[in-house]
VOPAGU-2260 file (C-alpha; in pm, 1 decimal, decimal comma):
REM VOPAGU-2260
SITE   aa  ch    i         X         Y         Z
SITE  MET   A    0       0,0       0,0       0,0
SITE  ARG   A    1     155,0     328,2    -109,2
SITE  SER   A    2     201,7     597,8     150,3
SITE  PHE   A    3     105,6     946,9      35,6
SITE  THR   A    4     375,9    1105,4     249,0
SITE  LYS   A    5     748,0    1076,4     193,1
SITE  VAL   A    6    1012,0    1116,9     462,1
SITE  SER   A    7    1214,1    1425,4     370,7
SITE  LEU   A    8    1368,2    1542,5     695,3
SITE  LEU   A    9    1644,0    1282,2     697,9
SITE  PRO   A   10    1869,3    1340,8     999,0
SITE  ALA   A   11    2194,4    1339,8     803,2
SITE  LEU   A   12    2060,5    1593,2     555,3
SITE  VAL   A   13    1923,1    1814,8     831,0
SITE  ALA   A   14    2252,3    1794,6    1017,0
SITE  GLY   A   15    2441,7    1893,9     704,9
SITE  ALA   A   16    2221,9    2199,3     660,7
SITE  VAL   A   17    2267,6    2301,2    1024,7
SITE  LEU   A   18    2643,7    2263,0    1009,1
SITE  ALA   A   19    2672,9    2476,2     694,3
SITE  SER   A   20    2673,6    2851,0     765,3
SITE  PRO   A   21    2424,7    3046,0     548,4
SITE  ALA   A   22    2589,9    3240,4     268,5
SITE  PHE   A   23    2457,3    3573,6     384,3
SITE  ALA   A   24    2448,2    3524,9     762,8
SITE  ASP   A   25    2690,3    3809,8     835,5
SITE  GLN   A   26    2497,4    4061,3     625,4
SITE  GLU   A   27    2160,7    3960,1     769,1
SITE  ALA   A   28    2291,6    4017,1    1119,7
SITE  GLN   A   29    2366,5    4381,9    1032,4
SITE  LYS   A   30    2024,3    4477,1     895,4
SITE  PRO   A   31    1684,4    4421,8    1061,7
SITE  VAL   A   32    1505,9    4346,9     733,7
SITE  SER   A   33    1658,1    4172,4     432,2
SITE  PHE   A   34    1524,5    4054,2      98,6
SITE  ALA   A   35    1643,3    3778,2    -131,3
SITE  LEU   A   36    1532,5    3599,8    -443,8
SITE  LYS   A   37    1605,3    3230,3    -495,1
SITE  ALA   A   38    1560,8    3039,8    -819,2
SITE  GLY   A   39    1663,1    2696,6    -938,1
SITE  VAL   A   40    1599,9    2387,7   -1144,6
SITE  THR   A   41    1602,6    2016,5   -1052,8
SITE  TYR   A   42    1587,3    1695,0   -1251,7
SITE  THR   A   43    1469,4    1352,7   -1132,4
SITE  ASP   A   44    1483,7    1021,5   -1316,8
SITE  ASN   A   45    1190,0     881,1   -1115,9
SITE  ARG   A   46     899,3    1124,1   -1109,6
SITE  ASP   A   47     658,0     887,5    -931,6
SITE  SER   A   48     900,0     714,6    -689,2
SITE  ILE   A   49     818,3     369,3    -830,1
SITE  ASP   A   50    1006,5      61,9    -944,0
SITE  ASP   A   51    1014,7     -23,9   -1313,6
SITE  GLY   A   52     732,9    -269,2   -1381,5
SITE  ALA   A   53     536,9    -178,1   -1066,5
SITE  LEU   A   54     166,5    -250,4   -1108,1
SITE  ARG   A   55     -89,6      27,7   -1081,3
SITE  ALA   A   56    -447,2     -93,9   -1121,5
SITE  GLY   A   57    -303,2    -410,2   -1278,1
SITE  VAL   A   58    -101,3    -218,1   -1537,1
SITE  PRO   A   59     283,3    -229,0   -1530,1
SITE  MET   A   60     435,3     117,5   -1499,9
SITE  GLU   A   61     766,9     259,2   -1621,5
SITE  LYS   A   62     982,5     520,9   -1451,9
SITE  GLU   A   63     940,0     871,5   -1590,3
SITE  ASP   A   64    1184,4    1159,6   -1561,2
SITE  GLN   A   65    1085,9    1518,6   -1485,7
SITE  TRP   A   66    1229,9    1869,6   -1475,4
SITE  SER   A   67    1104,7    2122,5   -1222,7
SITE  PHE   A   68    1173,2    2493,2   -1180,8
SITE  PHE   A   69    1117,3    2714,1    -879,4
SITE  ILE   A   70    1136,8    3079,4    -783,8
SITE  ALA   A   71    1107,0    3205,9    -426,3
SITE  PRO   A   72    1124,4    3560,5    -290,6
SITE  VAL   A   73    1236,9    3566,1      73,8
SITE  ILE   A   74    1185,8    3832,1     337,8
SITE  ALA   A   75    1374,8    3795,7     666,2
SITE  PHE   A   76    1364,9    3998,1     987,7
SITE  HIS   A   77    1633,9    4000,0    1256,7
SITE  HIS   A   78    1605,0    4198,5    1579,6
SITE  GLU   A   79    1853,8    4188,0    1863,0
SITE  VAL   A   80    1767,6    4422,5    2149,1
SITE  THR   A   81    2053,9    4307,1    2366,3
SITE  ASP   A   82    2252,3    3986,3    2403,7
SITE  SER   A   83    1956,7    3856,6    2604,4
SITE  VAL   A   84    1677,3    3923,3    2351,4
SITE  LYS   A   85    1698,9    3793,2    1994,0
SITE  PHE   A   86    1418,2    3746,5    1741,4
SITE  ASP   A   87    1430,8    3610,3    1385,9
SITE  ALA   A   88    1151,1    3556,5    1134,8
SITE  SER   A   89    1128,8    3475,7     765,3
SITE  TYR   A   90     859,4    3416,5     503,2
SITE  SER   A   91     886,8    3277,3     151,5
SITE  PRO   A   92     625,5    3186,1    -109,4
SITE  VAL   A   93     770,6    2922,6    -345,2
SITE  TYR   A   94     633,5    2877,4    -696,3
SITE  HIS   A   95     708,0    2544,1    -872,9
SITE  TRP   A   96     656,7    2451,8   -1237,7
SITE  TYR   A   97     688,2    2095,3   -1372,4
SITE  ASP   A   98     722,5    1937,7   -1713,8
SITE  ASN   A   99     612,4    1583,9   -1811,6
SITE  CYS   A  100     337,3    1564,1   -1549,8
SITE  ARG   A  101     146,4    1241,8   -1497,5
SITE  PRO   A  102    -211,2    1236,1   -1639,1
SITE  GLY   A  103    -439,7    1432,9   -1411,5
SITE  SER   A  104    -161,7    1625,1   -1239,8
SITE  GLU   A  105    -117,4    2000,7   -1234,2
SITE  LYS   A  106     188,6    2159,4   -1390,3
SITE  SER   A  107     248,7    2404,6   -1104,8
SITE  LYS   A  108     200,5    2456,3    -735,3
SITE  LEU   A  109     252,7    2728,7    -477,5
SITE  GLU   A  110     406,9    2660,2    -137,8
SITE  HIS   A  111     443,0    2887,5     164,8
SITE  ALA   A  112     716,0    2868,9     430,5
SITE  LEU   A  113     710,4    3072,2     751,2
SITE  ARG   A  114     947,3    3052,8    1048,0
SITE  ALA   A  115     996,1    3250,9    1368,9
SITE  ASP   A  116    1251,6    3206,9    1649,4
SITE  LEU   A  117    1276,5    3381,9    1984,9
SITE  ASP   A  118    1575,9    3353,9    2219,9
SITE  LEU   A  119    1518,9    3524,0    2554,5
SITE  MET   A  120    1730,8    3531,7    2870,0
SITE  LEU   A  121    1465,2    3578,3    3139,0
SITE  THR   A  122    1731,5    3601,0    3408,3
SITE  PRO   A  123    2109,2    3548,1    3402,1
SITE  ILE   A  124    2044,9    3179,5    3476,7
SITE  THR   A  125    1714,9    3119,5    3292,3
SITE  GLU   A  126    1686,3    3097,1    2912,9
SITE  LEU   A  127    1368,2    3060,2    2705,2
SITE  LYS   A  128    1372,9    2952,1    2339,5
SITE  VAL   A  129    1062,1    2938,9    2119,6
SITE  SER   A  130    1039,4    2838,0    1753,3
SITE  GLU   A  131     743,2    2820,3    1515,7
SITE  THR   A  132     750,7    2670,4    1165,2
SITE  PHE   A  133     460,2    2663,9     921,0
SITE  TRP   A  134     461,8    2495,6     578,6
SITE  TYR   A  135     186,9    2483,2     318,8
SITE  SER   A  136     225,4    2265,7       9,3
SITE  GLY   A  137      -4,9    2359,3    -275,4
SITE  GLN   A  138    -152,4    2097,5    -502,1
SITE  LYS   A  139      64,1    1926,4    -763,6
SITE  ASP   A  140     -73,4    1572,9    -802,0
SITE  TYR   A  141    -418,7    1426,4    -839,9
SITE  PHE   A  142    -487,5    1057,4    -777,9
SITE  TYR   A  143    -784,9     870,0    -920,2
SITE  GLY   A  144    -955,6     531,9    -900,7
SITE  THR   A  145    -817,3     202,1    -773,7
SITE  ASP   A  146    -456,8     224,7    -654,5
SITE  TYR   A  147    -462,2     596,0    -739,8
SITE  ASN   A  148    -458,0     536,5   -1114,6
SITE  TYR   A  149    -581,6     812,8   -1343,9
SITE  ASP   A  150    -954,9     787,9   -1413,5
SITE  PRO   A  151   -1099,7    1091,1   -1597,1
SITE  SER   A  152   -1455,4     969,8   -1538,6
SITE  ARG   A  153   -1421,7     989,7   -1160,9
SITE  PRO   A  154   -1612,3    1297,2   -1038,1
SITE  ASN   A  155   -1422,0    1339,9    -710,2
SITE  ARG   A  156   -1053,7    1414,4    -741,6
SITE  LEU   A  157    -801,7    1344,8    -466,5
SITE  GLY   A  158    -576,7    1644,4    -413,1
SITE  ASN   A  159    -274,7    1641,5    -184,8
SITE  ASP   A  160    -282,9    2000,2     -54,2
SITE  TYR   A  161    -169,6    2003,1     307,5
SITE  TYR   A  162     -20,9    2224,0     575,4
SITE  GLU   A  163     211,3    2132,3     860,2
SITE  ASN   A  164     277,1    2336,5    1171,5
SITE  ARG   A  165     554,9    2274,7    1426,8
SITE  PHE   A  166     589,8    2454,7    1758,4
SITE  ARG   A  167     871,5    2406,1    2005,6
SITE  ALA   A  168     956,8    2575,8    2333,4
SITE  SER   A  169    1233,1    2504,9    2584,4
SITE  LEU   A  170    1319,7    2649,7    2923,1
SITE  LYS   A  171    1673,2    2601,3    3056,1
SITE  GLN   A  172    1757,8    2672,6    3420,2
SITE  SER   A  173    2113,4    2679,6    3556,2
SITE  LEU   A  174    2142,4    2495,8    3886,8
SITE  SER   A  175    2496,2    2579,0    3994,2
SITE  GLU   A  176    2794,6    2796,6    3913,3
SITE  GLY   A  177    2963,7    2488,2    3770,2
SITE  GLY   A  178    2709,9    2473,6    3485,1
SITE  ASP   A  179    2466,5    2205,9    3607,9
SITE  TYR   A  180    2127,2    2263,5    3452,4
SITE  ALA   A  181    1769,2    2145,0    3409,1
SITE  LYS   A  182    1591,2    2180,6    3075,1
SITE  ALA   A  183    1222,1    2131,7    2994,8
SITE  THR   A  184    1107,4    2110,0    2632,1
SITE  PHE   A  185     756,9    2106,6    2483,3
SITE  ARG   A  186     681,2    2021,8    2118,5
SITE  TRP   A  187     360,3    2016,9    1916,1
SITE  ARG   A  188     306,1    1924,4    1550,1
SITE  ILE   A  189      -2,9    1891,7    1331,7
SITE  LYS   A  190     -41,1    1793,8     966,0
SITE  ARG   A  191    -368,3    1849,9     781,3
SITE  TYR   A  192    -479,0    1758,8     428,5
SITE  ASP   A  193    -749,9    1957,5     250,5
SITE  ASP   A  194    -912,3    1653,3      90,5
SITE  ASP   A  195   -1129,9    1460,0     338,5
SITE  GLU   A  196   -1055,1    1119,8     181,8
SITE  LEU   A  197    -680,3    1169,0     205,0
SITE  ALA   A  198    -709,1    1326,7     549,3
SITE  ASP   A  199    -867,6    1003,8     675,4
SITE  SER   A  200    -537,5     819,2     631,1
SITE  SER   A  201    -271,6    1090,6     646,8
SITE  ASP   A  202    -361,6    1365,8     897,5
SITE  GLU   A  203    -125,5    1356,4    1196,7
SITE  ASP   A  204    -117,9    1492,9    1552,1
SITE  GLU   A  205     190,2    1482,3    1772,6
SITE  PHE   A  206     277,9    1645,2    2101,3
SITE  GLY   A  207     522,2    1569,7    2375,8
SITE  GLY   A  208     768,6    1690,8    2632,3
SITE  ARG   A  209    1115,7    1616,9    2760,3
SITE  LEU   A  210    1302,7    1684,5    3082,9
SITE  ASP   A  211    1684,4    1681,8    3103,5
SITE  LEU   A  212    1879,3    1698,1    3431,5
SITE  MET   A  213    2249,7    1740,1    3362,0
SITE  ARG   A  214    2558,5    1764,5    3580,8
SITE  VAL   A  215    2878,2    1924,2    3452,1
SITE  HIS   A  216    3144,4    1708,8    3613,2
SITE  SER   A  217    3435,9    1882,1    3438,1
SITE  LYS   A  218    3510,1    2075,2    3121,0
SITE  HIS   A  219    3528,9    1736,4    2947,3
SITE  LEU   A  220    3244,0    1532,7    3101,5
SITE  THR   A  221    2873,8    1615,0    3133,3
SITE  TYR   A  222    2618,5    1350,4    3228,2
SITE  GLY   A  223    2261,7    1318,5    3350,8
SITE  LEU   A  224    1912,2    1171,5    3313,9
SITE  PHE   A  225    1626,7    1236,3    3074,3
SITE  ALA   A  226    1256,7    1156,4    3051,8
SITE  ASP   A  227    1068,6    1191,9    2724,2
SITE  TYR   A  228     696,4    1159,2    2644,6
SITE  THR   A  229     539,6    1155,4    2296,0
SITE  SER   A  230     176,7    1113,7    2194,6
SITE  TRP   A  231     113,2    1052,2    1823,7
SITE  ASP   A  232    -193,9     976,9    1617,2
SITE  ARG   A  233    -260,4     947,7    1246,7
SITE  CYS   A  234    -608,6    1103,4    1247,1
SITE  THR   A  235    -750,6    1230,9    1573,3
SITE  ASP   A  236    -989,7     944,6    1652,7
SITE  ALA   A  237    -976,3     658,5    1402,8
SITE  SER   A  238    -841,5     613,8    1052,3
SITE  GLN   A  239   -1069,0     525,4     764,2
SITE  HIS   A  240    -919,9     438,4     425,4
SITE  GLN   A  241   -1044,2     193,8     164,0
SITE  ASP   A  242   -1322,1      90,4     407,1
SITE  MET   A  243   -1072,1       9,4     685,1
SITE  LYS   A  244   -1134,0     172,1    1023,6
SITE  LEU   A  245    -823,6     135,2    1240,6
SITE  GLU   A  246    -700,0     297,9    1558,2
SITE  LEU   A  247    -342,8     408,6    1494,5
SITE  GLY   A  248    -253,9     626,4    1793,4
SITE  VAL   A  249      37,1     540,8    2024,1
SITE  ASP   A  250     193,8     700,2    2333,5
SITE  TYR   A  251     563,2     661,8    2420,8
SITE  PHE   A  252     745,5     716,2    2745,7
SITE  THR   A  253    1125,6     687,7    2751,7
SITE  LEU   A  254    1349,2     708,5    3057,8
SITE  GLY   A  255    1726,6     699,4    3024,4
SITE  ALA   A  256    2073,0     837,1    3086,4
SITE  GLN   A  257    2297,5    1046,8    2864,9
SITE  ALA   A  258    2651,2    1182,1    2865,9
SITE  THR   A  259    2880,0    1405,8    2661,9
SITE  TRP   A  260    3258,7    1382,1    2643,9
SITE  ASP   A  261    3425,3    1700,8    2518,1
SITE  PHE   A  262    3771,8    1601,6    2393,5
SITE  TYR   A  263    3934,2    1945,1    2420,0
SITE  GLY   A  264    3699,3    2120,9    2658,6
SITE  ASN   A  265    3608,7    2394,5    2408,8
SITE  GLY   A  266    3287,0    2258,3    2256,0
SITE  ASP   A  267    3444,5    2189,1    1916,2
SITE  THR   A  268    3476,4    1810,6    1927,9
SITE  TYR   A  269    3265,4    1588,2    2145,2
SITE  LEU   A  270    3100,1    1249,4    2171,6
SITE  TYR   A  271    2736,7    1219,9    2281,7
SITE  GLY   A  272    2564,3     901,2    2392,2
SITE  SER   A  273    2229,2     807,2    2540,5
SITE  ALA   A  274    2060,4     483,9    2642,6
SITE  GLY   A  275    1712,0     425,7    2774,9
SITE  TRP   A  276    1400,9     213,7    2779,9
SITE  THR   A  277    1080,5     295,2    2589,8
SITE  HIS   A  278     731,1     189,3    2696,3
SITE  ALA   A  279     460,7     215,3    2427,0
SITE  GLU   A  280      84,0     217,5    2488,0
SITE  TYR   A  281    -149,3     186,6    2189,3
SITE  GLU   A  282    -485,7     346,5    2123,6
SITE  ALA   A  283    -623,7      17,7    1990,4
SITE  ASP   A  284    -771,5    -176,9    2283,9
SITE  ASP   A  285    -661,5    -514,5    2144,4
SITE  MET   A  286    -294,4    -417,1    2107,0
SITE  ASP   A  287     -63,4    -506,2    2396,0
SITE  ASP   A  288     175,5    -250,3    2540,4
SITE  THR   A  289     534,7    -303,7    2427,2
SITE  ASP   A  290     877,7    -223,8    2567,5
SITE  ALA   A  291    1202,8    -177,0    2376,5
SITE  PRO   A  292    1550,9     -35,6    2436,3
SITE  SER   A  293    1647,4     294,7    2276,9
SITE  MET   A  294    1996,3     431,3    2222,4
SITE  GLN   A  295    2186,8     696,5    2032,4
SITE  LEU   A  296    2557,2     760,9    1981,8
SITE  GLU   A  297    2690,4    1067,6    1800,4
SITE  MET   A  298    3030,4    1212,5    1723,0
SITE  ARG   A  299    3035,2    1587,3    1651,2
SITE  LEU   A  300    3316,2    1806,4    1525,6
SITE  PHE   A  301    3204,7    2156,9    1434,6
SITE  GLN   A  302    3199,0    2531,9    1512,8
SITE  THR   A  303    3543,7    2679,8    1438,7
SITE  LYS   A  304    3683,5    2391,1    1234,9
SITE  PRO   A  305    3710,1    2419,5     852,7
SITE  THR   A  306    3597,6    2054,8     854,8
SITE  GLN   A  307    3268,5    1992,8    1035,2
SITE  VAL   A  308    3141,2    1640,8    1099,2
SITE  LEU   A  309    2836,1    1481,8    1254,3
SITE  ALA   A  310    2824,8    1101,4    1263,2
SITE  GLY   A  311    2596,3     878,4    1463,0
SITE  VAL   A  312    2375,4     575,5    1503,6
SITE  ARG   A  313    2035,3     544,8    1669,6
SITE  TYR   A  314    1796,3     264,3    1756,1
SITE  GLY   A  315    1451,9     261,7    1910,9
SITE  ARG   A  316    1077,1     220,9    1870,0
SITE  ASP   A  317     896,7     506,3    1699,7
SITE  PHE   A  318     560,0     582,9    1542,1
SITE  SER   A  319     522,9     447,3    1190,3
SITE  ASP   A  320     568,2     639,0     866,0
SITE  ILE   A  321     387,0     360,5     674,4
SITE  TYR   A  322       5,9     329,3     682,7
SITE  PRO   A  323    -164,7     138,7     846,7
SITE  PHE   A  324     102,2      37,4    1102,1
SITE  SER   A  325     103,5     225,9    1431,6
SITE  SER   A  326     471,0     181,3    1520,3
SITE  GLN   A  327     806,4      58,8    1391,6
SITE  LEU   A  328    1152,4     -37,8    1513,4
SITE  ASP   A  329    1401,6     204,9    1366,6
SITE  LEU   A  330    1777,2     151,3    1319,8
SITE  ALA   A  331    1977,3     420,6    1140,4
SITE  GLY   A  332    2336,3     521,4    1084,2
SITE  TYR   A  333    2418,4     866,3     948,8
SITE  VAL   A  334    2706,7    1099,4     874,3
SITE  ALA   A  335    2717,8    1461,5     755,5
SITE  LEU   A  336    3031,5    1645,1     646,3
SITE  THR   A  337    3092,1    2012,4     567,4
SITE  GLN   A  338    3427,0    2123,3     426,8
SITE  TYR   A  339    3521,3    2489,5     382,6
SITE  VAL   A  340    3786,9    2586,0     128,8
SITE  GLY   A  341    4011,4    2891,7     151,6
SITE  ALA   A  342    4062,8    3156,4     416,9
SITE  ASP   A  343    3752,4    3352,1     312,2
SITE  ARG   A  344    3532,9    3034,2     323,1
SITE  ASN   A  345    3338,2    3144,5      15,4
SITE  LEU   A  346    3344,4    2787,4    -115,9
SITE  TRP   A  347    3220,2    2490,4      81,5
SITE  PHE   A  348    3096,4    2137,9      20,8
SITE  ASN   A  349    2832,9    1929,6     201,7
SITE  ALA   A  350    2796,2    1552,8     195,2
SITE  SER   A  351    2549,2    1342,5     391,9
SITE  LEU   A  352    2462,9     973,1     405,3
SITE  GLU   A  353    2194,6     779,7     593,0
SITE  LEU   A  354    2142,7     402,8     607,9
SITE  ARG   A  355    1814,1     302,7     767,9
SITE  ASN   A  356    1622,9     -15,7     850,5
SITE  ARG   A  357    1261,1      -5,5     968,1
SITE  GLN   A  358    1091,7    -320,4    1097,4
SITE  TYR   A  359     717,6    -387,8    1125,6
SITE  ASP   A  360     551,8    -673,4    1314,1
SITE  VAL   A  361     188,4    -769,3    1263,6
SITE  GLU   A  362     149,2    -859,3    1631,5
SITE  ASP   A  363     327,3    -555,6    1779,5
SITE  ASP   A  364     264,1    -272,5    1532,5
SITE  LEU   A  365     -78,3    -325,2    1374,1
SITE  ASP   A  366    -432,7    -289,1    1507,2
SITE  PRO   A  367    -583,4    -644,5    1510,3
SITE  THR   A  368    -896,3    -493,4    1354,3
SITE  ALA   A  369    -703,4    -510,9    1024,1
SITE  TYR   A  370    -773,2    -887,7    1023,4
SITE  ARG   A  371   -1139,4    -814,1     962,6
SITE  TYR   A  372   -1069,7    -644,7     630,3
SITE  GLY   A  373    -844,8    -917,7     490,1
SITE  TYR   A  374    -547,3    -682,7     493,2
SITE  VAL   A  375    -331,9    -903,6     716,7
SITE  GLU   A  376    -393,7   -1215,3     509,6
SITE  ALA   A  377    -313,2   -1024,1     190,9
SITE  LEU   A  378       3,7    -893,8     354,4
SITE  LYS   A  379     112,4   -1245,9     456,5
SITE  ASN   A  380      29,5   -1396,5     116,8
SITE  ALA   A  381     230,7   -1127,5     -62,4
SITE  ASN   A  382     535,6   -1202,0     154,4
SITE  GLY   A  383     543,9   -1581,3     175,7
SITE  GLY   A  384     356,9   -1604,6     505,3
SITE  LYS   A  385     592,2   -1372,7     699,3
SITE  THR   A  386     456,7   -1167,0     989,6
SITE  GLU   A  387     762,0    -940,8    1023,4
SITE  TYR   A  388     856,0    -699,2     747,4
SITE  ASP   A  389    1147,4    -470,7     659,2
SITE  ARG   A  390    1188,5    -140,9     482,0
SITE  ASP   A  391    1553,0     -57,2     406,4
SITE  SER   A  392    1667,4     273,7     263,5
SITE  VAL   A  393    1985,0     449,5     155,1
SITE  TYR   A  394    2003,2     825,2     111,5
SITE  PHE   A  395    2307,4    1019,5     -13,2
SITE  ARG   A  396    2345,8    1388,1     -95,0
SITE  LEU   A  397    2642,7    1590,2    -220,8
SITE  ALA   A  398    2633,2    1968,5    -262,0
SITE  ALA   A  399    2871,4    2247,9    -359,0
SITE  ASN   A  400    2812,5    2609,5    -254,6
SITE  TYR   A  401    2990,5    2925,5    -364,0
SITE  LYS   A  402    2947,7    3286,6    -254,5
SITE  PHE   A  403    3042,4    3493,8    -561,0
SITE  THR   A  404    2981,5    3834,7    -401,6
SITE  ASP   A  405    2806,0    3980,1     -98,5
SITE  TRP   A  406    2482,9    3973,3    -299,8
SITE  LEU   A  407    2509,4    3658,6    -513,9
SITE  ALA   A  408    2554,8    3291,6    -419,4
SITE  GLY   A  409    2506,9    2967,4    -609,5
SITE  SER   A  410    2480,8    2596,4    -530,1
SITE  ALA   A  411    2452,7    2260,5    -702,3
SITE  PHE   A  412    2360,7    1919,3    -562,7
SITE  TYR   A  413    2315,5    1553,5    -644,8
SITE  SER   A  414    2113,7    1308,2    -435,6
SITE  TYR   A  415    2045,6     936,0    -456,4
SITE  GLU   A  416    1776,3     744,5    -269,4
SITE  LYS   A  417    1704,6     372,7    -278,1
SITE  VAL   A  418    1422,7     201,8     -87,7
SITE  ASP   A  419    1389,0    -177,5     -71,2
SITE  THR   A  420    1075,2    -293,2     106,6
SITE  ASP   A  421     856,8    -600,0     146,5
SITE  GLU   A  422     537,6    -610,7     -57,9
SITE  MET   A  423     253,8    -381,2      60,9
SITE  VAL   A  424     490,4    -211,8     307,5
SITE  GLY   A  425     558,7     109,4     121,5
SITE  THR   A  426     707,6     115,2    -229,0
SITE  SER   A  427    1047,5      -2,7    -352,5
SITE  PHE   A  428    1225,7     243,1    -581,4
SITE  ASP   A  429    1550,9     421,7    -656,4
SITE  GLU   A  430    1587,3     783,9    -763,3
SITE  ASN   A  431    1862,2    1019,1    -882,0
SITE  VAL   A  432    1810,3    1394,1    -848,6
SITE  PHE   A  433    2026,8    1681,5    -976,6
SITE  GLY   A  434    1976,5    2049,5    -908,5
SITE  VAL   A  435    2127,8    2398,1    -932,0
SITE  SER   A  436    2011,1    2721,9    -771,7
SITE  ALA   A  437    2112,1    3083,1    -720,4
SITE  THR   A  438    2034,4    3334,7    -445,9
SITE  LEU   A  439    2026,8    3708,1    -510,4
SITE  LYS   A  440    2043,5    3927,6    -200,1
SITE  TYR   A  441    1902,9    4280,9    -207,0
């Protein structure tokens, strides 16, 4: 069963973007309001993220390539009253145009991106950080008929317009002159589709909180405890898709320990590790609670170094990104590298890689109500009677960035993604993407 949503915030890619300094960061810090215009073109050899020969409504499909063009004006606001009060905000409408669209699809769409960040020192020992991100994706694709195949006679069209909103707030309190601290974090995310039929299987709600208690033992060693709670649901009450009504919500509680080893005591190079135990409770009454270990290990080298590295591995139980499973076991390894060239650092390269395995178990991750609709039997028959399924993925991205002048910058990238999954658990495919873009600063 094809998921309408595609994971895009891959940790290695996100880390690479965070590690890379924006081309115009120094100029933006000097002016409260700045304007920019971004434009670019990308090419993909797999427009529909499918495998050659994949069946859609019983018809074998072939991979199609596609060019897309975008243009995006950007307005940014930066206000720094003192060192203790900082506020940043930005807004960008993004217009996309596509060639070689699938039958029934639109050739263009308009997206909106809005972000705001507040950093406030309430007292010399109390810091508040608040961030808000809003994203609206205008319609590009229509899906029709069985297995979303194009059917011009169908009166009701499925459009994939949606918006996603993320809110995050953290309060950090120093506990001693040595740097010991307590930190409380709250997060809230919603995703909403305009079309009711698609919303029934793809709307998401997520909220949670985390508490960190950390002791600074020395300039090299920091350690402590953490408690994390997450509540997630795909649709607020119950999911209905293709006549299946399933309860997909799940709550997680993780308790564990964490530590950081700073090799030189200056924050440039350090090793972070955490280990804990996760307890999951499901919305479906017939699903048993589950317990699983969770762990993360990361090596970070960044800040003042011309070479910046983030490498890590994580393992744990998480909510599922594949409908109609509620949860999944997630194992991932990732690395992100940024390399600056020259004393002026006008040229830099980014590379990121993520290897990921997601595991799904009929007994642990799926509402037993699915048996009533024949879905479980179809799933077993398609996979030789197995009750445990895998979805493996590889993602690689390489980018080059150059700042020509104070007002002009350019970039180029190549990415490769390959997904290998059991039948009816997502879609297997591989995709190559190339792109170039330019940013003009006013």
